Biopython code that builds the backbone (N, CA, C, O; Angstrom):
import numpy as np
from Bio.PDB.StructureBuilder import StructureBuilder

atoms = [
    (1, "MET", "N", (5.686, -111.555, 99.231)),
    (1, "MET", "CA", (4.023, -111.331, 99.031)),
    (1, "MET", "C", (3.740, -112.355, 97.995)),
    (1, "MET", "O", (2.588, -112.786, 98.042)),
    (2, "LYS", "N", (4.526, -112.865, 97.045)),
    (2, "LYS", "CA", (4.410, -113.855, 96.146)),
    (2, "LYS", "C", (3.665, -115.093, 96.512)),
    (2, "LYS", "O", (3.028, -115.776, 95.710)),
    (3, "LYS", "N", (3.778, -115.296, 97.618)),
    (3, "LYS", "CA", (2.567, -116.176, 98.626)),
    (3, "LYS", "C", (1.547, -116.020, 98.783)),
    (3, "LYS", "O", (0.704, -116.911, 98.682)),
    (4, "ILE", "N", (1.248, -114.512, 99.159)),
    (4, "ILE", "CA", (-0.435, -114.013, 99.847)),
    (4, "ILE", "C", (-0.930, -113.726, 98.287)),
    (4, "ILE", "O", (-2.057, -114.144, 98.021)),
    (5, "PHE", "N", (-0.196, -113.054, 97.230)),
    (5, "PHE", "CA", (-0.873, -112.413, 96.637)),
    (5, "PHE", "C", (-0.579, -112.939, 95.126)),
    (5, "PHE", "O", (0.603, -113.020, 94.789)),
    (6, "ASP", "N", (-1.798, -113.371, 94.015)),
    (6, "ASP", "CA", (-1.045, -113.802, 92.465)),
    (6, "ASP", "C", (-1.328, -112.192, 91.707)),
    (6, "ASP", "O", (-2.449, -111.687, 91.765)),
    (7, "LEU", "N", (-0.458, -111.668, 91.183)),
    (7, "LEU", "CA", (-0.285, -110.073, 90.821)),
    (7, "LEU", "C", (-0.173, -110.471, 88.935)),
    (7, "LEU", "O", (0.344, -109.723, 88.105)),
    (8, "LYS", "N", (-0.608, -111.396, 88.738)),
    (8, "LYS", "CA", (-0.907, -111.792, 87.277)),
    (8, "LYS", "C", (-2.117, -110.883, 87.169)),
    (8, "LYS", "O", (-3.097, -110.998, 87.906)),
    (9, "PRO", "N", (-1.980, -109.832, 86.062)),
    (9, "PRO", "CA", (-3.279, -109.246, 85.312)),
    (9, "PRO", "C", (-4.081, -110.208, 85.667)),
    (9, "PRO", "O", (-4.537, -110.136, 86.808)),
    (10, "SER", "N", (-4.495, -111.426, 84.760)),
    (10, "SER", "CA", (-5.634, -111.693, 84.784)),
    (10, "SER", "C", (-6.143, -112.098, 86.132)),
    (10, "SER", "O", (-7.334, -111.919, 86.387)),
    (11, "ALA", "N", (-5.299, -112.657, 87.056)),
    (11, "ALA", "CA", (-5.306, -112.936, 88.742)),
    (11, "ALA", "C", (-6.552, -111.567, 88.982)),
    (11, "ALA", "O", (-7.762, -111.502, 89.198)),
    (12, "ILE", "N", (-5.173, -110.403, 88.752)),
    (12, "ILE", "CA", (-6.273, -109.069, 89.790)),
    (12, "ILE", "C", (-7.547, -108.716, 88.989)),
    (12, "ILE", "O", (-8.358, -107.969, 89.536)),
    (13, "ILE", "N", (-7.863, -109.292, 87.444)),
    (13, "ILE", "CA", (-8.841, -108.907, 87.146)),
    (13, "ILE", "C", (-10.489, -109.815, 87.519)),
    (13, "ILE", "O", (-11.681, -109.507, 87.516)),
    (14, "LYS", "N", (-9.519, -111.279, 87.865)),
    (14, "LYS", "CA", (-10.309, -112.054, 88.418)),
    (14, "LYS", "C", (-11.056, -111.492, 90.141)),
    (14, "LYS", "O", (-12.261, -111.383, 90.369)),
    (15, "ARG", "N", (-10.100, -111.261, 90.972)),
    (15, "ARG", "CA", (-9.781, -111.299, 92.501)),
    (15, "ARG", "C", (-10.844, -110.069, 92.276)),
    (15, "ARG", "O", (-11.949, -110.343, 92.744)),
    (16, "PHE", "N", (-10.745, -108.631, 91.596)),
    (16, "PHE", "CA", (-11.513, -107.493, 92.105)),
    (16, "PHE", "C", (-12.909, -107.572, 90.898)),
    (16, "PHE", "O", (-13.335, -106.440, 91.129)),
    (17, "GLY", "N", (-13.683, -108.015, 90.023)),
    (17, "GLY", "CA", (-14.238, -108.448, 89.308)),
    (17, "GLY", "C", (-14.167, -107.412, 88.326)),
    (17, "GLY", "O", (-15.220, -106.785, 88.215)),
    (18, "LEU", "N", (-13.177, -107.027, 87.538)),
    (18, "LEU", "CA", (-12.953, -105.934, 86.917)),
    (18, "LEU", "C", (-13.868, -105.696, 85.579)),
    (18, "LEU", "O", (-13.961, -104.583, 85.060)),
    (19, "LYS", "N", (-14.474, -106.756, 85.124)),
    (19, "LYS", "CA", (-14.961, -106.842, 83.927)),
    (19, "LYS", "C", (-16.751, -106.412, 84.167)),
    (19, "LYS", "O", (-17.483, -105.997, 83.269)),
    (20, "ASN", "N", (-17.165, -106.652, 85.643)),
    (20, "ASN", "CA", (-18.525, -106.560, 85.983)),
    (20, "ASN", "C", (-18.500, -105.786, 85.628)),
    (20, "ASN", "O", (-17.459, -105.321, 85.163)),
    (21, "PRO", "N", (-19.795, -105.073, 85.624)),
    (21, "PRO", "CA", (-20.133, -103.488, 85.607)),
    (21, "PRO", "C", (-20.853, -102.988, 87.058)),
    (21, "PRO", "O", (-22.009, -102.993, 87.480)),
    (22, "ILE", "N", (-19.443, -102.519, 87.630)),
    (22, "ILE", "CA", (-19.646, -102.298, 89.270)),
    (22, "ILE", "C", (-19.309, -100.937, 89.138)),
    (22, "ILE", "O", (-19.184, -100.202, 90.117)),
    (23, "TYR", "N", (-19.231, -100.747, 88.543)),
    (23, "TYR", "CA", (-18.723, -99.158, 88.415)),
    (23, "TYR", "C", (-19.208, -97.401, 89.117)),
    (23, "TYR", "O", (-18.680, -96.461, 89.712)),
    (24, "GLU", "N", (-21.034, -97.957, 88.346)),
    (24, "GLU", "CA", (-21.547, -96.706, 88.699)),
    (24, "GLU", "C", (-21.788, -96.621, 90.090)),
    (24, "GLU", "O", (-22.111, -95.437, 90.182)),
    (25, "GLU", "N", (-21.848, -97.095, 91.255)),
    (25, "GLU", "CA", (-21.966, -96.528, 92.456)),
    (25, "GLU", "C", (-20.725, -95.668, 92.542)),
    (25, "GLU", "O", (-21.027, -94.519, 92.866)),
    (26, "THR", "N", (-19.525, -95.831, 92.372)),
    (26, "THR", "CA", (-18.306, -95.135, 92.595)),
    (26, "THR", "C", (-17.978, -93.986, 91.818)),
    (26, "THR", "O", (-17.280, -93.097, 92.306)),
    (27, "ALA", "N", (-18.580, -93.899, 90.222)),
    (27, "ALA", "CA", (-18.446, -92.695, 89.755)),
    (27, "ALA", "C", (-19.282, -91.909, 90.251)),
    (27, "ALA", "O", (-19.038, -90.703, 90.220)),
    (28, "ALA", "N", (-20.758, -92.507, 90.969)),
    (28, "ALA", "CA", (-21.746, -91.124, 91.873)),
    (28, "ALA", "C", (-21.728, -90.701, 92.312)),
    (28, "ALA", "O", (-22.281, -89.601, 92.299)),
    (29, "TYR", "N", (-20.828, -91.334, 93.430)),
    (29, "TYR", "CA", (-20.618, -91.217, 95.206)),
    (29, "TYR", "C", (-19.426, -91.486, 96.044)),
    (29, "TYR", "O", (-19.210, -91.211, 97.224)),
    (30, "GLY", "N", (-18.369, -92.366, 94.740)),
    (30, "GLY", "CA", (-16.579, -92.455, 95.639)),
    (30, "GLY", "C", (-16.500, -93.825, 96.002)),
    (30, "GLY", "O", (-17.491, -94.552, 95.935)),
    (31, "HIS", "N", (-15.263, -94.274, 96.427)),
    (31, "HIS", "CA", (-15.616, -95.654, 96.963)),
    (31, "HIS", "C", (-14.813, -95.341, 98.360)),
    (31, "HIS", "O", (-14.928, -96.322, 99.094)),
    (32, "MET", "N", (-14.051, -94.318, 98.961)),
    (32, "MET", "CA", (-13.297, -94.504, 99.956)),
    (32, "MET", "C", (-14.423, -94.701, 100.839)),
    (32, "MET", "O", (-15.394, -93.945, 100.813)),
    (33, "GLY", "N", (-14.265, -96.355, 102.145)),
    (33, "GLY", "CA", (-14.947, -96.122, 102.814)),
    (33, "GLY", "C", (-16.315, -97.079, 102.754)),
    (33, "GLY", "O", (-17.092, -97.449, 103.634)),
    (34, "ARG", "N", (-16.250, -97.327, 101.205)),
    (34, "ARG", "CA", (-17.761, -97.867, 101.031)),
    (34, "ARG", "C", (-17.348, -99.333, 101.546)),
    (34, "ARG", "O", (-16.210, -99.742, 101.316)),
    (35, "LYS", "N", (-18.347, -100.180, 102.293)),
    (35, "LYS", "CA", (-18.533, -101.424, 102.528)),
    (35, "LYS", "C", (-18.602, -102.347, 100.945)),
    (35, "LYS", "O", (-19.211, -101.968, 99.944)),
    (36, "PRO", "N", (-17.694, -103.791, 101.096)),
    (36, "PRO", "CA", (-18.279, -104.624, 99.922)),
    (36, "PRO", "C", (-19.735, -104.814, 99.680)),
    (36, "PRO", "O", (-20.275, -104.550, 100.754)),
    (37, "GLY", "N", (-20.386, -105.048, 99.049)),
    (37, "GLY", "CA", (-21.670, -105.678, 99.075)),
    (37, "GLY", "C", (-22.228, -106.549, 98.155)),
    (37, "GLY", "O", (-21.274, -107.273, 97.873)),
    (38, "LYS", "N", (-23.226, -106.949, 97.480)),
    (38, "LYS", "CA", (-23.638, -107.900, 95.820)),
    (38, "LYS", "C", (-24.815, -106.777, 95.218)),
    (38, "LYS", "O", (-25.464, -106.149, 96.054)),
    (39, "LYS", "N", (-25.004, -106.603, 94.120)),
    (39, "LYS", "CA", (-25.725, -106.247, 93.314)),
    (39, "LYS", "C", (-26.320, -107.042, 92.409)),
    (39, "LYS", "O", (-25.754, -107.538, 91.435)),
    (40, "VAL", "N", (-27.516, -107.182, 92.724)),
    (40, "VAL", "CA", (-27.756, -107.374, 91.152)),
    (40, "VAL", "C", (-27.584, -106.581, 89.512)),
    (40, "VAL", "O", (-27.909, -105.446, 89.164)),
    (41, "VAL", "N", (-27.027, -107.557, 88.835)),
    (41, "VAL", "CA", (-27.076, -106.616, 87.435)),
    (41, "VAL", "C", (-27.328, -107.501, 85.914)),
    (41, "VAL", "O", (-27.012, -108.688, 85.828)),
    (42, "TYR", "N", (-27.722, -107.006, 85.167)),
    (42, "TYR", "CA", (-28.109, -108.042, 83.633)),
    (42, "TYR", "C", (-26.741, -107.750, 82.885)),
    (42, "TYR", "O", (-26.065, -106.726, 82.983)),
    (43, "ILE", "N", (-26.534, -108.654, 82.268)),
    (43, "ILE", "CA", (-25.383, -108.765, 81.136)),
    (43, "ILE", "C", (-25.573, -109.992, 80.503)),
    (43, "ILE", "O", (-25.463, -111.186, 80.779)),
    (44, "ASN", "N", (-26.104, -108.838, 78.952)),
    (44, "ASN", "CA", (-26.562, -109.615, 77.718)),
    (44, "ASN", "C", (-27.909, -110.841, 78.556)),
    (44, "ASN", "O", (-28.072, -112.057, 78.647)),
    (45, "GLY", "N", (-28.464, -109.843, 78.917)),
    (45, "GLY", "CA", (-29.784, -110.496, 79.395)),
    (45, "GLY", "C", (-29.815, -111.231, 80.205)),
    (45, "GLY", "O", (-30.901, -111.662, 80.594)),
    (46, "THR", "N", (-28.750, -111.602, 80.701)),
    (46, "THR", "CA", (-28.641, -112.691, 81.722)),
    (46, "THR", "C", (-28.667, -111.898, 82.892)),
    (46, "THR", "O", (-28.220, -110.755, 82.802)),
    (47, "LYS", "N", (-29.194, -112.374, 84.180)),
    (47, "LYS", "CA", (-29.238, -112.030, 85.756)),
    (47, "LYS", "C", (-28.163, -112.464, 86.287)),
    (47, "LYS", "O", (-27.886, -113.660, 86.375)),
    (48, "LYS", "N", (-27.382, -111.432, 86.733)),
    (48, "LYS", "CA", (-25.960, -112.249, 87.532)),
    (48, "LYS", "C", (-25.833, -111.094, 89.029)),
    (48, "LYS", "O", (-26.229, -109.929, 89.065)),
    (49, "GLU", "N", (-25.277, -111.738, 89.953)),
    (49, "GLU", "CA", (-24.749, -110.882, 91.086)),
    (49, "GLU", "C", (-23.605, -111.127, 91.173)),
    (49, "GLU", "O", (-22.954, -112.171, 91.203)),
    (50, "VAL", "N", (-23.256, -109.561, 91.233)),
    (50, "VAL", "CA", (-21.721, -109.157, 91.303)),
    (50, "VAL", "C", (-21.236, -109.049, 92.684)),
    (50, "VAL", "O", (-21.905, -109.503, 93.612)),
    (51, "GLU", "N", (-20.001, -108.415, 92.882)),
    (51, "GLU", "CA", (-19.395, -107.706, 94.346)),
    (51, "GLU", "C", (-19.523, -106.491, 93.460)),
    (51, "GLU", "O", (-19.517, -106.386, 92.233)),
    (52, "THR", "N", (-19.679, -105.319, 94.738)),
    (52, "THR", "CA", (-19.342, -104.126, 94.553)),
    (52, "THR", "C", (-18.009, -103.549, 95.510)),
    (52, "THR", "O", (-17.626, -103.823, 96.648)),
    (53, "PHE", "N", (-17.712, -102.983, 94.866)),
    (53, "PHE", "CA", (-16.523, -102.437, 96.262)),
    (53, "PHE", "C", (-15.174, -103.212, 96.327)),
    (53, "PHE", "O", (-14.388, -103.040, 97.259)),
    (54, "THR", "N", (-14.951, -104.026, 95.356)),
    (54, "THR", "CA", (-14.187, -105.287, 96.002)),
    (54, "THR", "C", (-12.414, -104.804, 96.102)),
    (54, "THR", "O", (-11.665, -105.591, 96.681)),
    (55, "TRP", "N", (-12.111, -104.130, 95.800)),
    (55, "TRP", "CA", (-10.660, -103.568, 96.360)),
    (55, "TRP", "C", (-11.039, -103.091, 97.843)),
    (55, "TRP", "O", (-10.036, -102.892, 98.529)),
    (56, "GLU", "N", (-12.178, -102.877, 98.452)),
    (56, "GLU", "CA", (-12.335, -102.394, 100.291)),
    (56, "GLU", "C", (-12.170, -103.462, 100.834)),
    (56, "GLU", "O", (-11.861, -103.402, 102.024)),
    (57, "LYS", "N", (-12.314, -104.921, 100.160)),
    (57, "LYS", "CA", (-12.744, -105.826, 101.043)),
    (57, "LYS", "C", (-11.108, -105.936, 102.078)),
    (57, "LYS", "O", (-10.031, -105.349, 101.967)),
    (58, "LEU", "N", (-11.596, -106.923, 102.996)),
    (58, "LEU", "CA", (-10.586, -106.800, 103.808)),
    (58, "LEU", "C", (-9.743, -108.368, 104.205)),
    (58, "LEU", "O", (-8.936, -108.601, 105.105)),
    (59, "ASP", "N", (-10.047, -108.855, 103.630)),
    (59, "ASP", "CA", (-10.131, -110.545, 103.885)),
    (59, "ASP", "C", (-8.578, -111.321, 103.663)),
    (59, "ASP", "O", (-8.309, -112.521, 103.705)),
    (60, "TYR", "N", (-7.735, -110.192, 103.424)),
    (60, "TYR", "CA", (-6.365, -110.856, 103.687)),
    (60, "TYR", "C", (-5.597, -110.190, 104.645)),
    (60, "TYR", "O", (-4.384, -110.293, 104.464)),
    (61, "VAL", "N", (-5.956, -109.532, 105.622)),
    (61, "VAL", "CA", (-5.369, -108.912, 106.819)),
    (61, "VAL", "C", (-4.864, -110.271, 107.254)),
    (61, "VAL", "O", (-3.638, -110.374, 107.225)),
    (62, "ASP", "N", (-5.619, -111.458, 107.697)),
    (62, "ASP", "CA", (-5.063, -112.401, 108.363)),
    (62, "ASP", "C", (-4.059, -112.842, 107.605)),
    (62, "ASP", "O", (-2.941, -112.837, 108.120)),
    (63, "LYS", "N", (-4.173, -113.204, 106.558)),
    (63, "LYS", "CA", (-2.827, -114.149, 105.878)),
    (63, "LYS", "C", (-1.756, -112.795, 106.117)),
    (63, "LYS", "O", (-0.550, -112.869, 106.348)),
    (64, "ILE", "N", (-2.248, -112.062, 106.039)),
    (64, "ILE", "CA", (-0.846, -110.882, 105.477)),
    (64, "ILE", "C", (-0.048, -110.804, 107.554)),
    (64, "ILE", "O", (1.145, -110.885, 107.845)),
    (65, "LYS", "N", (-0.857, -110.689, 108.231)),
    (65, "LYS", "CA", (0.020, -110.967, 109.645)),
    (65, "LYS", "C", (0.430, -112.013, 109.610)),
    (65, "LYS", "O", (1.611, -112.087, 109.948)),
    (66, "LYS", "N", (-0.241, -113.311, 109.217)),
    (66, "LYS", "CA", (0.335, -114.675, 109.705)),
    (66, "LYS", "C", (1.703, -114.581, 108.655)),
    (66, "LYS", "O", (2.669, -115.305, 108.896)),
    (67, "GLU", "N", (1.720, -113.820, 107.699)),
    (67, "GLU", "CA", (2.957, -114.121, 107.041)),
    (67, "GLU", "C", (4.538, -113.327, 107.571)),
    (67, "GLU", "O", (5.740, -113.583, 107.504)),
    (68, "PHE", "N", (3.669, -112.262, 108.099)),
    (68, "PHE", "CA", (4.834, -111.378, 108.771)),
    (68, "PHE", "C", (5.296, -111.784, 110.040)),
    (68, "PHE", "O", (6.434, -111.512, 110.422)),
    (69, "GLY", "N", (4.178, -112.657, 110.970)),
    (69, "GLY", "CA", (4.653, -113.096, 111.701)),
    (69, "GLY", "C", (3.967, -111.505, 113.161)),
    (69, "GLY", "O", (4.647, -111.050, 114.080)),
    (70, "LEU", "N", (2.543, -111.118, 112.797)),
    (70, "LEU", "CA", (2.087, -109.722, 113.505)),
    (70, "LEU", "C", (0.619, -110.724, 114.332)),
    (70, "LEU", "O", (-0.177, -110.150, 115.075)),
]
sb = StructureBuilder()
sb.init_structure("model")
sb.init_model(0)
sb.init_chain("A")
sb.init_seg("    ")
for serial, (resi, resn, name, xyz) in enumerate(atoms, 1):
    if name == "N":
        sb.init_residue(resn, " ", resi, " ")
    sb.init_atom(name, np.array(xyz, "f"), 0.0, 1.0, " ", f" {name:<3s}", serial, name[0])
structure = sb.get_structure()
């Protein structure tokens, strides 16, 4: 799995955008089955587009299948 995922804390924070303000929707309606999307937020007065529900992404499925010969 180390070939596929970088499990250092800094890599996890970056991969899932955990320092971005992305939790409002999760707190209000939960996260199960939600599709990743984009949202515009303001951070220190600067407009920024961030991804929401990054932990629901399926972009590693093919890499995992390939690694395990599935």
